[in-house]
C-alpha positions, 0 to 999 in steps of 0.5 A, a space after each residue: 500500500 502506498 503512503 497516500 492510501 494509508 493516509 486516506 484510510 487513516 483519515 476515513 477511520 478517524 472520521 468514522 470514529 468521530 461520527 460514531 462518537 457524535 451520534 452516541 453523544 446526541 443519542 445519550 442527550 435525547 435518552 428519556 429521563 427515568 421517573 426516578 430522576 424526575 422524582 429527584 428533580 421534583 423533590 429538589 424543586 419542592 425543597 427550593 419552593 419550601 425555602 422560598 416559602 420560609 423566606 417569605 414567612 420571615 419577611 411577611 409574618 405569613 405565607 403567601 396566598 399562592 405560589 405566584 406570590 413568591 415570584 420567580 418560583 416554578 409553579 409546575 412539576 416535572 410532569 407539567 402539572 401545577 404543584 399542590 399548594 394551599 395556604 392554611 388560614 386562621 381568622 384574626 378578627 382584624 379588619 384589613 386585607 382579608 382578615 386572615 393570617 396564613 400561618 401554615 401550608 400544604 406543599 407537594 406534587 401529585 407525581 407522575 399520574 397527576 392525581 392527588 392522594 396516590 402512592 406516587 405523590 411527591 413531598 418535600 424532604 425537609 421538615 419545617 416547624 410551621 407546616 404540614 405536608 399532608 392535606 388535612 381531610 375534613 370528616 
């Protein structure tokens, strides 16, 4: 084999390897994310929201009415459903605003199935003094 034929063969082999590496890299980036990974992302997001809620409480003496009040907080979970957030109010008997103080809240995600109160629901992993994670059921 001549030297130029060897060079052409070597360049072709290098190009082929490069194409395979690029294809594999592109495939790996487009691989579907597993539900376990999404649950981890959701827990991280909920912990971030929880920190923002506690910060809001520190500044305002009560929790926000909605997650929109936090500003720059995500309202949707990794499955594109709204996070479950309810501020729990007590009546203060004082006029002004709505006469209620939001001293507690419920925060979570309905999980992959998007349905509340099922086994795949996701809740924040941190424990905070002033709130509960479960929806209070009225009997």
